[in-house]
N, CA, C and O atoms as a GROMACS GRO file, in nm:
protein
  484
    1UNK      N    1  -7.098   4.771   0.397
    1UNK     CA    2  -6.962   4.762   0.350
    1UNK      C    3  -6.890   4.640   0.411
    1UNK      O    4  -6.814   4.571   0.342
    2UNK      N    5  -6.915   4.615   0.540
    2UNK     CA    6  -6.854   4.501   0.606
    2UNK      C    7  -6.896   4.371   0.540
    2UNK      O    8  -6.817   4.277   0.529
    3UNK      N    9  -7.022   4.364   0.497
    3UNK     CA   10  -7.073   4.242   0.434
    3UNK      C   11  -7.002   4.215   0.303
    3UNK      O   12  -6.972   4.100   0.271
    4UNK      N   13  -6.975   4.318   0.227
    4UNK     CA   14  -6.906   4.302   0.099
    4UNK      C   15  -6.763   4.252   0.122
    4UNK      O   16  -6.715   4.164   0.051
    5UNK      N   17  -6.695   4.310   0.222
    5UNK     CA   18  -6.559   4.268   0.252
    5UNK      C   19  -6.558   4.122   0.300
    5UNK      O   20  -6.474   4.043   0.257
    6UNK      N   21  -6.652   4.087   0.387
    6UNK     CA   22  -6.661   3.950   0.437
    6UNK      C   23  -6.688   3.852   0.323
    6UNK      O   24  -6.631   3.743   0.319
    7UNK      N   25  -6.777   3.891   0.232
    7UNK     CA   26  -6.810   3.807   0.117
    7UNK      C   27  -6.687   3.787   0.028
    7UNK      O   28  -6.661   3.676  -0.019
    8UNK      N   29  -6.612   3.896   0.004
    8UNK     CA   30  -6.493   3.888  -0.079
    8UNK      C   31  -6.388   3.797  -0.015
    8UNK      O   32  -6.324   3.717  -0.085
    9UNK      N   33  -6.369   3.808   0.116
    9UNK     CA   34  -6.272   3.724   0.186
    9UNK      C   35  -6.315   3.577   0.179
    9UNK      O   36  -6.232   3.489   0.153
   10UNK      N   37  -6.443   3.550   0.201
   10UNK     CA   38  -6.493   3.412   0.193
   10UNK      C   39  -6.473   3.356   0.053
   10UNK      O   40  -6.435   3.240   0.038
   11UNK      N   41  -6.499   3.436  -0.048
   11UNK     CA   42  -6.481   3.392  -0.187
   11UNK      C   43  -6.335   3.360  -0.215
   11UNK      O   44  -6.305   3.258  -0.278
   12UNK      N   45  -6.243   3.445  -0.170
   12UNK     CA   46  -6.100   3.421  -0.191
   12UNK      C   47  -6.054   3.295  -0.119
   12UNK      O   48  -5.974   3.219  -0.173
   13UNK      N   49  -6.102   3.272   0.002
   13UNK     CA   50  -6.066   3.151   0.076
   13UNK      C   51  -6.117   3.027   0.005
   13UNK      O   52  -6.048   2.925   0.000
   14UNK      N   53  -6.236   3.032  -0.050
   14UNK     CA   54  -6.294   2.919  -0.122
   14UNK      C   55  -6.212   2.889  -0.247
   14UNK      O   56  -6.184   2.772  -0.277
   15UNK      N   57  -6.174   2.991  -0.320
   15UNK     CA   58  -6.094   2.974  -0.441
   15UNK      C   59  -5.957   2.915  -0.406
   15UNK      O   60  -5.909   2.824  -0.475
   16UNK      N   61  -5.894   2.965  -0.301
   16UNK     CA   62  -5.762   2.914  -0.260
   16UNK      C   63  -5.770   2.768  -0.217
   16UNK      O   64  -5.681   2.689  -0.248
   17UNK      N   65  -5.877   2.731  -0.146
   17UNK     CA   66  -5.893   2.593  -0.100
   17UNK      C   67  -5.912   2.499  -0.218
   17UNK      O   68  -5.855   2.390  -0.219
   18UNK      N   69  -5.988   2.539  -0.315
   18UNK     CA   70  -6.011   2.454  -0.432
   18UNK      C   71  -5.886   2.441  -0.518
   18UNK      O   72  -5.861   2.335  -0.574
   19UNK      N   73  -5.809   2.547  -0.527
   19UNK     CA   74  -5.686   2.542  -0.607
   19UNK      C   75  -5.586   2.444  -0.547
   19UNK      O   76  -5.517   2.374  -0.620
   20UNK      N   77  -5.578   2.438  -0.414
   20UNK     CA   78  -5.483   2.347  -0.351
   20UNK      C   79  -5.530   2.202  -0.358
   20UNK      O   80  -5.447   2.112  -0.349
   21UNK      N   81  -5.658   2.177  -0.375
   21UNK     CA   82  -5.710   2.041  -0.386
   21UNK      C   83  -5.667   1.974  -0.515
   21UNK      O   84  -5.651   1.852  -0.518
   22UNK      N   85  -5.648   2.050  -0.621
   22UNK     CA   86  -5.618   1.993  -0.752
   22UNK      C   87  -5.472   1.964  -0.778
   22UNK      O   88  -5.436   1.926  -0.889
   23UNK      N   89  -5.385   1.982  -0.678
   23UNK     CA   90  -5.243   1.958  -0.700
   23UNK      C   91  -5.216   1.808  -0.720
   23UNK      O   92  -5.268   1.726  -0.645
   24UNK      N   93  -5.136   1.775  -0.821
   24UNK     CA   94  -5.108   1.632  -0.844
   24UNK      C   95  -5.016   1.576  -0.736
   24UNK      O   96  -4.935   1.648  -0.678
   25UNK      N   97  -5.030   1.448  -0.712
   25UNK     CA   98  -4.943   1.377  -0.619
   25UNK      C   99  -4.833   1.314  -0.705
   25UNK      O  100  -4.856   1.217  -0.777
   26UNK      N  101  -4.714   1.371  -0.696
   26UNK     CA  102  -4.604   1.325  -0.779
   26UNK      C  103  -4.529   1.211  -0.713
   26UNK      O  104  -4.516   1.205  -0.591
   27UNK      N  105  -4.480   1.121  -0.796
   27UNK     CA  106  -4.403   1.006  -0.751
   27UNK      C  107  -4.276   1.002  -0.836
   27UNK      O  108  -4.274   1.055  -0.947
   28UNK      N  109  -4.174   0.939  -0.787
   28UNK     CA  110  -4.049   0.924  -0.860
   28UNK      C  111  -4.019   0.777  -0.879
   28UNK      O  112  -4.019   0.699  -0.784
   29UNK      N  113  -3.993   0.740  -1.002
   29UNK     CA  114  -3.959   0.604  -1.038
   29UNK      C  115  -3.819   0.605  -1.097
   29UNK      O  116  -3.793   0.678  -1.193
   30UNK      N  117  -3.729   0.526  -1.041
   30UNK     CA  118  -3.593   0.517  -1.093
   30UNK      C  119  -3.572   0.374  -1.141
   30UNK      O  120  -3.586   0.278  -1.064
   31UNK      N  121  -3.538   0.360  -1.270
   31UNK     CA  122  -3.522   0.227  -1.329
   31UNK      C  123  -3.389   0.215  -1.403
   31UNK      O  124  -3.327   0.315  -1.441
   32UNK      N  125  -3.348   0.090  -1.421
   32UNK     CA  126  -3.237   0.059  -1.511
   32UNK      C  127  -3.299  -0.014  -1.630
   32UNK      O  128  -3.407  -0.073  -1.619
   33UNK      N  129  -3.230  -0.011  -1.740
   33UNK     CA  130  -3.286  -0.072  -1.862
   33UNK      C  131  -3.200  -0.188  -1.909
   33UNK      O  132  -3.078  -0.193  -1.888
   34UNK      N  133  -3.267  -0.280  -1.974
   34UNK     CA  134  -3.201  -0.389  -2.043
   34UNK      C  135  -3.258  -0.390  -2.184
   34UNK      O  136  -3.380  -0.404  -2.198
   35UNK      N  137  -3.179  -0.377  -2.286
   35UNK     CA  138  -3.035  -0.357  -2.285
   35UNK      C  139  -2.998  -0.223  -2.224
   35UNK      O  140  -3.082  -0.133  -2.211
   36UNK      N  141  -2.871  -0.210  -2.188
   36UNK     CA  142  -2.824  -0.086  -2.129
   36UNK      C  143  -2.822   0.025  -2.232
   36UNK      O  144  -2.812   0.002  -2.352
   37UNK      N  145  -2.831   0.148  -2.181
   37UNK     CA  146  -2.815   0.265  -2.268
   37UNK      C  147  -2.666   0.279  -2.298
   37UNK      O  148  -2.583   0.267  -2.208
   38UNK      N  149  -2.632   0.305  -2.425
   38UNK     CA  150  -2.491   0.314  -2.464
   38UNK      C  151  -2.451   0.451  -2.515
   38UNK      O  152  -2.332   0.484  -2.520
   39UNK      N  153  -2.549   0.533  -2.551
   39UNK     CA  154  -2.516   0.657  -2.620
   39UNK      C  155  -2.628   0.759  -2.605
   39UNK      O  156  -2.731   0.732  -2.543
   40UNK      N  157  -2.605   0.876  -2.661
   40UNK     CA  158  -2.706   0.982  -2.659
   40UNK      C  159  -2.834   0.940  -2.732
   40UNK      O  160  -2.944   0.979  -2.694
   41UNK      N  161  -2.818   0.859  -2.836
   41UNK     CA  162  -2.936   0.815  -2.911
   41UNK      C  163  -3.027   0.727  -2.825
   41UNK      O  164  -3.149   0.733  -2.838
   42UNK      N  165  -2.968   0.646  -2.738
   42UNK     CA  166  -3.047   0.563  -2.647
   42UNK      C  167  -3.126   0.654  -2.552
   42UNK      O  168  -3.246   0.634  -2.531
   43UNK      N  169  -3.059   0.754  -2.496
   43UNK     CA  170  -3.125   0.848  -2.406
   43UNK      C  171  -3.237   0.923  -2.478
   43UNK      O  172  -3.347   0.938  -2.425
   44UNK      N  173  -3.207   0.967  -2.597
   44UNK     CA  174  -3.304   1.042  -2.676
   44UNK      C  175  -3.428   0.957  -2.707
   44UNK      O  176  -3.541   1.004  -2.697
   45UNK      N  177  -3.405   0.832  -2.743
   45UNK     CA  178  -3.515   0.739  -2.774
   45UNK      C  179  -3.606   0.723  -2.653
   45UNK      O  180  -3.729   0.724  -2.666
   46UNK      N  181  -3.547   0.707  -2.536
   46UNK     CA  182  -3.625   0.690  -2.414
   46UNK      C  183  -3.703   0.818  -2.383
   46UNK      O  184  -3.824   0.813  -2.360
   47UNK      N  185  -3.634   0.931  -2.382
   47UNK     CA  186  -3.700   1.058  -2.348
   47UNK      C  187  -3.814   1.091  -2.446
   47UNK      O  188  -3.920   1.137  -2.404
   48UNK      N  189  -3.791   1.069  -2.574
   48UNK     CA  190  -3.891   1.105  -2.674
   48UNK      C  191  -4.014   1.016  -2.669
   48UNK      O  192  -4.122   1.059  -2.708
   49UNK      N  193  -4.001   0.894  -2.622
   49UNK     CA  194  -4.114   0.802  -2.619
   49UNK      C  195  -4.184   0.793  -2.484
   49UNK      O  196  -4.306   0.788  -2.478
   50UNK      N  197  -4.109   0.793  -2.376
   50UNK     CA  198  -4.167   0.777  -2.244
   50UNK      C  199  -4.243   0.904  -2.202
   50UNK      O  200  -4.332   0.897  -2.117
   51UNK      N  201  -4.208   1.018  -2.260
   51UNK     CA  202  -4.280   1.141  -2.225
   51UNK      C  203  -4.428   1.135  -2.262
   51UNK      O  204  -4.507   1.214  -2.212
   52UNK      N  205  -4.466   1.041  -2.348
   52UNK     CA  206  -4.605   1.029  -2.388
   52UNK      C  207  -4.690   0.949  -2.290
   52UNK      O  208  -4.812   0.941  -2.307
   53UNK      N  209  -4.628   0.889  -2.189
   53UNK     CA  210  -4.707   0.821  -2.085
   53UNK      C  211  -4.780   0.931  -2.009
   53UNK      O  212  -4.720   1.029  -1.964
   54UNK      N  213  -4.910   0.914  -1.994
   54UNK     CA  214  -4.991   1.015  -1.928
   54UNK      C  215  -4.938   1.044  -1.788
   54UNK      O  216  -4.909   0.951  -1.713
   55UNK      N  217  -4.927   1.171  -1.754
   55UNK     CA  218  -4.886   1.211  -1.620
   55UNK      C  219  -4.737   1.234  -1.602
   55UNK      O  220  -4.695   1.278  -1.495
   56UNK      N  221  -4.655   1.206  -1.704
   56UNK     CA  222  -4.511   1.225  -1.692
   56UNK      C  223  -4.482   1.375  -1.684
   56UNK      O  224  -4.526   1.453  -1.768
   57UNK      N  225  -4.406   1.413  -1.581
   57UNK     CA  226  -4.369   1.553  -1.561
   57UNK      C  227  -4.224   1.578  -1.601
   57UNK      O  228  -4.191   1.686  -1.651
   58UNK      N  229  -4.139   1.478  -1.578
   58UNK     CA  230  -3.996   1.497  -1.608
   58UNK      C  231  -3.928   1.361  -1.625
   58UNK      O  232  -3.963   1.264  -1.558
   59UNK      N  233  -3.832   1.356  -1.717
   59UNK     CA  234  -3.752   1.235  -1.739
   59UNK      C  235  -3.605   1.277  -1.743
   59UNK      O  236  -3.566   1.365  -1.818
   60UNK      N  237  -3.526   1.212  -1.659
   60UNK     CA  238  -3.381   1.233  -1.661
   60UNK      C  239  -3.315   1.100  -1.689
   60UNK      O  240  -3.355   0.997  -1.634
   61UNK      N  241  -3.214   1.102  -1.775
   61UNK     CA  242  -3.142   0.979  -1.808
   61UNK      C  243  -2.994   0.999  -1.779
   61UNK      O  244  -2.942   1.110  -1.786
   62UNK      N  245  -2.926   0.890  -1.748
   62UNK     CA  246  -2.782   0.893  -1.726
   62UNK      C  247  -2.720   0.765  -1.781
   62UNK      O  248  -2.742   0.656  -1.727
   63UNK      N  249  -2.644   0.780  -1.888
   63UNK     CA  250  -2.576   0.664  -1.946
   63UNK      C  251  -2.468   0.615  -1.848
   63UNK      O  252  -2.449   0.495  -1.832
   64UNK      N  253  -2.398   0.710  -1.784
   64UNK     CA  254  -2.291   0.673  -1.691
   64UNK      C  255  -2.343   0.589  -1.576
   64UNK      O  256  -2.281   0.490  -1.538
   65UNK      N  257  -2.457   0.626  -1.519
   65UNK     CA  258  -2.514   0.555  -1.405
   65UNK      C  259  -2.613   0.446  -1.447
   65UNK      O  260  -2.663   0.372  -1.363
   66UNK      N  261  -2.642   0.438  -1.578
   66UNK     CA  262  -2.739   0.342  -1.631
   66UNK      C  263  -2.872   0.354  -1.558
   66UNK      O  264  -2.928   0.256  -1.509
   67UNK      N  265  -2.923   0.479  -1.552
   67UNK     CA  266  -3.044   0.504  -1.476
   67UNK      C  267  -3.137   0.599  -1.551
   67UNK      O  268  -3.093   0.694  -1.616
   68UNK      N  269  -3.267   0.570  -1.540
   68UNK     CA  270  -3.370   0.658  -1.592
   68UNK      C  271  -3.456   0.698  -1.473
   68UNK      O  272  -3.509   0.612  -1.403
   69UNK      N  273  -3.470   0.828  -1.451
   69UNK     CA  274  -3.551   0.879  -1.341
   69UNK      C  275  -3.673   0.947  -1.400
   69UNK      O  276  -3.662   1.038  -1.483
   70UNK      N  277  -3.790   0.903  -1.356
   70UNK     CA  278  -3.916   0.955  -1.409
   70UNK      C  279  -3.997   1.014  -1.294
   70UNK      O  280  -4.023   0.946  -1.194
   71UNK      N  281  -4.036   1.139  -1.309
   71UNK     CA  282  -4.125   1.203  -1.211
   71UNK      C  283  -4.260   1.212  -1.279
   71UNK      O  284  -4.272   1.265  -1.390
   72UNK      N  285  -4.362   1.158  -1.212
   72UNK     CA  286  -4.493   1.149  -1.275
   72UNK      C  287  -4.605   1.167  -1.173
   72UNK      O  288  -4.585   1.155  -1.052
   73UNK      N  289  -4.724   1.195  -1.225
   73UNK     CA  290  -4.844   1.207  -1.143
   73UNK      C  291  -4.901   1.066  -1.127
   73UNK      O  292  -4.949   1.006  -1.224
   74UNK      N  293  -4.896   1.015  -1.004
   74UNK     CA  294  -4.937   0.876  -0.985
   74UNK      C  295  -5.088   0.856  -0.995
   74UNK      O  296  -5.135   0.742  -0.993
   75UNK      N  297  -5.164   0.964  -1.005
   75UNK     CA  298  -5.307   0.950  -1.029
   75UNK      C  299  -5.335   0.924  -1.177
   75UNK      O  300  -5.444   0.880  -1.214
   76UNK      N  301  -5.235   0.951  -1.262
   76UNK     CA  302  -5.254   0.937  -1.406
   76UNK      C  303  -5.176   0.820  -1.467
   76UNK      O  304  -5.210   0.774  -1.576
   77UNK      N  305  -5.074   0.771  -1.398
   77UNK     CA  306  -4.992   0.664  -1.453
   77UNK      C  307  -4.959   0.562  -1.345
   77UNK      O  308  -4.954   0.594  -1.226
   78UNK      N  309  -4.938   0.439  -1.388
   78UNK     CA  310  -4.899   0.332  -1.297
   78UNK      C  311  -4.765   0.274  -1.344
   78UNK      O  312  -4.717   0.303  -1.454
   79UNK      N  313  -4.708   0.193  -1.260
   79UNK     CA  314  -4.583   0.125  -1.295
   79UNK      C  315  -4.601   0.044  -1.423
   79UNK      O  316  -4.513   0.044  -1.510
   80UNK      N  317  -4.714  -0.025  -1.436
   80UNK     CA  318  -4.739  -0.106  -1.556
   80UNK      C  319  -4.743  -0.022  -1.683
   80UNK      O  320  -4.705  -0.069  -1.789
   81UNK      N  321  -4.788   0.103  -1.672
   81UNK     CA  322  -4.787   0.192  -1.789
   81UNK      C  323  -4.644   0.213  -1.839
   81UNK      O  324  -4.619   0.218  -1.959
   82UNK      N  325  -4.550   0.226  -1.744
   82UNK     CA  326  -4.410   0.245  -1.783
   82UNK      C  327  -4.349   0.117  -1.838
   82UNK      O  328  -4.269   0.121  -1.932
   83UNK      N  329  -4.385   0.004  -1.780
   83UNK     CA  330  -4.337  -0.125  -1.832
   83UNK      C  331  -4.377  -0.138  -1.978
   83UNK      O  332  -4.294  -0.171  -2.063
   84UNK      N  333  -4.504  -0.112  -2.008
   84UNK     CA  334  -4.554  -0.123  -2.146
   84UNK      C  335  -4.488  -0.023  -2.240
   84UNK      O  336  -4.455  -0.056  -2.354
   85UNK      N  337  -4.469   0.100  -2.192
   85UNK     CA  338  -4.408   0.204  -2.276
   85UNK      C  339  -4.263   0.167  -2.311
   85UNK      O  340  -4.221   0.186  -2.425
   86UNK      N  341  -4.189   0.117  -2.214
   86UNK     CA  342  -4.052   0.074  -2.242
   86UNK      C  343  -4.050  -0.047  -2.335
   86UNK      O  344  -3.964  -0.056  -2.423
   87UNK      N  345  -4.144  -0.139  -2.317
   87UNK     CA  346  -4.150  -0.256  -2.405
   87UNK      C  347  -4.172  -0.214  -2.550
   87UNK      O  348  -4.115  -0.273  -2.642
   88UNK      N  349  -4.256  -0.113  -2.571
   88UNK     CA  350  -4.284  -0.066  -2.708
   88UNK      C  351  -4.159  -0.017  -2.779
   88UNK      O  352  -4.153  -0.021  -2.902
   89UNK      N  353  -4.060   0.030  -2.703
   89UNK     CA  354  -3.938   0.080  -2.768
   89UNK      C  355  -3.820  -0.017  -2.750
   89UNK      O  356  -3.705   0.019  -2.774
   90UNK      N  357  -3.850  -0.140  -2.707
   90UNK     CA  358  -3.750  -0.244  -2.704
   90UNK      C  359  -3.667  -0.254  -2.577
   90UNK      O  360  -3.555  -0.307  -2.580
   91UNK      N  361  -3.719  -0.205  -2.467
   91UNK     CA  362  -3.646  -0.212  -2.341
   91UNK      C  363  -3.723  -0.290  -2.235
   91UNK      O  364  -3.845  -0.297  -2.236
   92UNK      N  365  -3.646  -0.348  -2.145
   92UNK     CA  366  -3.697  -0.411  -2.023
   92UNK      C  367  -3.652  -0.318  -1.910
   92UNK      O  368  -3.542  -0.264  -1.915
   93UNK      N  369  -3.736  -0.300  -1.808
   93UNK     CA  370  -3.696  -0.214  -1.696
   93UNK      C  371  -3.692  -0.290  -1.566
   93UNK      O  372  -3.769  -0.383  -1.543
   94UNK      N  373  -3.599  -0.249  -1.481
   94UNK     CA  374  -3.587  -0.301  -1.344
   94UNK      C  375  -3.590  -0.181  -1.251
   94UNK      O  376  -3.521  -0.082  -1.274
   95UNK      N  377  -3.668  -0.190  -1.146
   95UNK     CA  378  -3.679  -0.080  -1.052
   95UNK      C  379  -3.551  -0.070  -0.971
   95UNK      O  380  -3.506  -0.166  -0.909
   96UNK      N  381  -3.492   0.050  -0.972
   96UNK     CA  382  -3.378   0.079  -0.887
   96UNK      C  383  -3.428   0.138  -0.758
   96UNK      O  384  -3.382   0.103  -0.649
   97UNK      N  385  -3.525   0.228  -0.771
   97UNK     CA  386  -3.577   0.299  -0.657
   97UNK      C  387  -3.710   0.360  -0.696
   97UNK      O  388  -3.726   0.412  -0.806
   98UNK      N  389  -3.806   0.354  -0.606
   98UNK     CA  390  -3.933   0.421  -0.629
   98UNK      C  391  -3.974   0.486  -0.498
   98UNK      O  392  -3.985   0.418  -0.396
   99UNK      N  393  -3.996   0.616  -0.501
   99UNK     CA  394  -4.034   0.688  -0.381
   99UNK      C  395  -4.185   0.696  -0.371
   99UNK      O  396  -4.255   0.699  -0.472
  100UNK      N  397  -4.235   0.698  -0.250
  100UNK     CA  398  -4.377   0.716  -0.216
  100UNK      C  399  -4.464   0.595  -0.236
  100UNK      O  400  -4.566   0.583  -0.168
  101UNK      N  401  -4.429   0.503  -0.324
  101UNK     CA  402  -4.518   0.388  -0.346
  101UNK      C  403  -4.440   0.274  -0.409
  101UNK      O  404  -4.341   0.296  -0.478
  102UNK      N  405  -4.487   0.154  -0.386
  102UNK     CA  406  -4.430   0.036  -0.451
  102UNK      C  407  -4.489   0.025  -0.590
  102UNK      O  408  -4.595   0.082  -0.616
  103UNK      N  409  -4.424  -0.047  -0.681
  103UNK     CA  410  -4.482  -0.066  -0.813
  103UNK      C  411  -4.620  -0.129  -0.802
  103UNK      O  412  -4.645  -0.211  -0.714
  104UNK      N  413  -4.707  -0.090  -0.892
  104UNK     CA  414  -4.844  -0.139  -0.891
  104UNK      C  415  -4.852  -0.290  -0.902
  104UNK      O  416  -4.948  -0.352  -0.855
  105UNK      N  417  -4.751  -0.350  -0.963
  105UNK     CA  418  -4.753  -0.495  -0.981
  105UNK      C  419  -4.713  -0.568  -0.855
  105UNK      O  420  -4.736  -0.689  -0.842
  106UNK      N  421  -4.652  -0.494  -0.760
  106UNK     CA  422  -4.603  -0.558  -0.640
  106UNK      C  423  -4.475  -0.636  -0.664
  106UNK      O  424  -4.429  -0.709  -0.576
  107UNK      N  425  -4.416  -0.621  -0.782
  107UNK     CA  426  -4.297  -0.694  -0.819
  107UNK      C  427  -4.190  -0.594  -0.858
  107UNK      O  428  -4.211  -0.514  -0.949
  108UNK      N  429  -4.077  -0.597  -0.793
  108UNK     CA  430  -3.970  -0.503  -0.827
  108UNK      C  431  -3.871  -0.564  -0.924
  108UNK      O  432  -3.759  -0.515  -0.938
  109UNK      N  433  -3.910  -0.669  -0.991
  109UNK     CA  434  -3.822  -0.736  -1.087
  109UNK      C  435  -3.820  -0.666  -1.220
  109UNK      O  436  -3.858  -0.550  -1.232
  110UNK      N  437  -3.775  -0.738  -1.321
  110UNK     CA  438  -3.761  -0.682  -1.455
  110UNK      C  439  -3.880  -0.721  -1.542
  110UNK      O  440  -3.942  -0.826  -1.523
  111UNK      N  441  -3.909  -0.634  -1.636
  111UNK     CA  442  -4.023  -0.655  -1.725
  111UNK      C  443  -3.987  -0.609  -1.865
  111UNK      O  444  -3.915  -0.511  -1.882
  112UNK      N  445  -4.035  -0.678  -1.964
  112UNK     CA  446  -4.019  -0.633  -2.102
  112UNK      C  447  -3.924  -0.720  -2.180
  112UNK      O  448  -3.916  -0.841  -2.160
  113UNK      N  449  -3.851  -0.656  -2.271
  113UNK     CA  450  -3.755  -0.727  -2.354
  113UNK      C  451  -3.730  -0.653  -2.483
  113UNK      O  452  -3.807  -0.565  -2.519
  114UNK      N  453  -3.624  -0.687  -2.553
  114UNK     CA  454  -3.597  -0.623  -2.681
  114UNK      C  455  -3.455  -0.571  -2.689
  114UNK      O  456  -3.370  -0.607  -2.608
  115UNK      N  457  -3.430  -0.486  -2.788
  115UNK     CA  458  -3.297  -0.432  -2.805
  115UNK      C  459  -3.305  -0.283  -2.832
  115UNK      O  460  -3.410  -0.231  -2.868
  116UNK      N  461  -3.193  -0.217  -2.813
  116UNK     CA  462  -3.191  -0.070  -2.821
  116UNK      C  463  -3.127  -0.023  -2.951
  116UNK      O  464  -3.195  -0.009  -3.053
  117UNK      N  465  -2.999   0.000  -2.946
  117UNK     CA  466  -2.932   0.057  -3.062
  117UNK      C  467  -2.844  -0.045  -3.135
  117UNK      O  468  -2.758  -0.008  -3.216
  118UNK      N  469  -2.864  -0.173  -3.105
  118UNK     CA  470  -2.792  -0.277  -3.174
  118UNK      C  471  -2.656  -0.310  -3.116
  118UNK      O  472  -2.584  -0.394  -3.171
  119UNK      N  473  -2.619  -0.247  -3.004
  119UNK     CA  474  -2.487  -0.273  -2.945
  119UNK      C  475  -2.492  -0.382  -2.840
  119UNK      O  476  -2.386  -0.426  -2.793
  120UNK      N  477  -2.609  -0.428  -2.804
  120UNK     CA  478  -2.622  -0.536  -2.707
  120UNK      C  479  -2.589  -0.492  -2.566
  120UNK      O  480  -2.571  -0.373  -2.541
  121UNK      N  481  -2.580  -0.589  -2.474
  121UNK     CA  482  -2.551  -0.556  -2.332
  121UNK      C  483  -2.404  -0.539  -2.312
  121UNK      O  484  -2.360  -0.511  -2.200
   0.00000   0.00000   0.00000
């Protein structure tokens, strides 16, 4: 009976250890956009398109603060992935803040180009 209990405990410990190994390492990227967001449609456009970047867990936008905050799994996405995704929808991004890691490009400048909802900067 003791052997069965010991085996069950060992099995549970092994399962728990493996489950904790697979947790994603999340990073937060905070950017501003050019052109600036002017309305709900700008926010909606960003949220609906950037969510398709692999590893994105959450996107928050603020027209008042002119900021897009992206929480993502850094094992699945890089800074360049976000630069390209924003470029596809007509935006350039500048890093406001990035926690845990520097941009993959090593450049905290602006990237991309284009226009948003036709209202300009």
